[in-house]
C-alpha positions in Angstrom: -32.3 -38.7 -151.8 -30.3 -36.0 -150.2 -30.7 -32.3 -150.6 -27.8 -31.8 -153.0 -29.2 -34.5 -155.3 -32.6 -32.8 -155.3 -31.1 -29.4 -156.2 -29.1 -31.1 -159.0 -32.2 -32.7 -160.4 -34.0 -29.4 -160.6 -31.1 -27.6 -162.1 -30.8 -30.3 -164.8 -34.6 -30.2 -165.5 -34.3 -26.4 -165.7 -31.4 -26.6 -168.2 -33.4 -29.2 -170.3 -36.3 -26.8 -170.3 -34.1 -24.0 -171.5 -32.9 -26.2 -174.3 -36.4 -27.1 -175.3 -37.5 -23.5 -175.1 -34.7 -22.3 -177.3 -34.9 -25.1 -179.9 -38.6 -25.8 -179.9 -40.2 -22.4 -179.3 -37.6 -19.9 -180.5 -37.2 -18.1 -177.1 -33.9 -16.2 -176.9 -31.3 -18.1 -174.8 -30.9 -15.4 -172.2 -34.6 -15.0 -171.7 -35.1 -18.7 -171.4 -32.2 -19.1 -169.0 -33.4 -16.3 -166.7 -37.0 -17.4 -166.8 -36.2 -21.0 -166.0 -33.7 -19.9 -163.4 -36.4 -18.0 -161.6 -38.8 -21.0 -161.8 -36.1 -23.4 -160.5 -35.1 -20.9 -157.8 -38.6 -20.5 -156.5 -39.1 -24.3 -156.6 -35.9 -24.9 -154.6 -36.8 -22.2 -152.1 -40.3 -23.7 -151.7 -38.9 -27.1 -151.1 -36.4 -25.7 -148.6 -39.3 -24.0 -146.8 -41.2 -27.2 -146.6 -38.2 -29.0 -145.0 -37.4 -26.2 -142.6 -40.7 -24.8 -141.5 -42.8 -26.6 -138.9 -46.0 -28.4 -139.8 -46.7 -31.2 -142.2 -47.7 -29.3 -145.3 -46.7 -30.6 -148.7 -43.9 -29.1 -150.8 -46.4 -28.1 -153.4 -48.1 -25.9 -150.9 -44.9 -24.0 -150.1 -43.8 -23.8 -153.7 -47.2 -22.4 -154.7 -47.3 -19.9 -151.8 -43.8 -18.7 -152.6 -44.5 -18.4 -156.3 -47.7 -16.4 -155.7 -45.9 -14.2 -153.2 -43.1 -13.2 -155.6 -45.4 -12.8 -158.6 -48.2 -10.9 -157.0 -48.4 -7.2 -157.9 -47.6 -6.2 -154.3 -44.1 -7.8 -154.7 -41.4 -5.4 -155.9 -40.0 -8.1 -158.1 -43.3 -9.0 -159.8 -42.6 -7.1 -163.0 -39.2 -8.6 -163.5 -40.4 -12.1 -162.6 -43.5 -12.0 -164.8 -41.6 -10.6 -167.7 -39.2 -13.5 -167.8 -41.3 -16.4 -166.7 -44.0 -15.5 -169.2 -41.5 -16.1 -172.0 -41.0 -19.7 -170.9 -43.5 -21.7 -172.8 -45.6 -24.0 -170.6 -45.3 -26.9 -173.1 -41.5 -26.7 -172.7 -41.9 -27.4 -169.0 -44.4 -30.1 -169.7 -42.0 -31.9 -172.0 -39.5 -32.3 -169.2 -42.1 -33.3 -166.6 -43.7 -35.9 -168.8 -40.4 -37.3 -169.9 -39.4 -37.7 -166.3 -42.8 -39.3 -165.5 -42.4 -41.8 -168.4 -38.9 -42.7 -167.2 -40.2 -43.3 -163.7 -43.0 -45.5 -164.8 -40.6 -47.4 -167.1 -38.3 -48.0 -164.2 -41.1 -49.4 -162.0 -42.9 -51.3 -164.7 -43.1 -54.5 -162.6 -44.7 -52.6 -159.7 -47.1 -50.9 -162.2 -48.2 -54.3 -163.5 -49.0 -55.5 -159.9 -51.4 -52.6 -159.4 -53.9 -54.3 -161.9 -56.5 -52.6 -164.0 -58.0 -50.7 -161.1 -55.3 -48.1 -161.2 -56.4 -47.2 -164.7 -60.0 -46.6 -163.5 -58.8 -44.5 -160.6 -56.4 -42.4 -162.8 -59.2 -41.8 -165.4 -61.6 -40.7 -162.7 -59.0 -38.3 -161.2 -58.1 -36.8 -164.6 -61.8 -36.5 -165.6 -62.8 -34.9 -162.3 -59.9 -32.5 -162.5 -60.7 -31.4 -166.0 -64.4 -31.1 -165.4 -64.1 -29.1 -162.2 -61.3 -26.9 -163.7 -63.6 -26.2 -166.6 -66.6 -25.4 -164.4 -64.5 -23.0 -162.2 -63.1 -21.3 -165.3 -66.6 -20.9 -166.8 -67.9 -19.4 -163.6 -65.0 -17.0 -163.3 -65.1 -15.9 -166.9 -68.8 -15.3 -166.6 -68.4 -13.3 -163.3 -65.8 -11.1 -165.0 -68.0 -10.6 -168.0 -65.6 -12.0 -170.5 -68.2 -14.5 -171.8 
């Protein structure tokens, strides 16, 4: 897949997220468009950084670092970015991501069948471990901050 196709995919996903945000969550169209535009822009910039910068770090790393950098209170854009991205409902983004994941699995169903039942055990172990450790970390942090 070339670079222009990747950008097109993210733009289409952003537009679908805007449509879901407007119809499903009642977010004003301009707010949803600006918020999703920021998210897509940061994602594309992070992917570009992963392709250009030396090293073998994954794209998720660069996208996360860039997103943290522009949203941190030190950034002069943090107020603007937080104001609009907070309006985009997380479930609107999840709808698009899960739809894409479903289509991908449906496309490769023959390969999925060849993986046998072991892939289900591995997936359940990963999901359970992620949930449990995220809960433990959240519990510790909320306790340290005195919120619970």
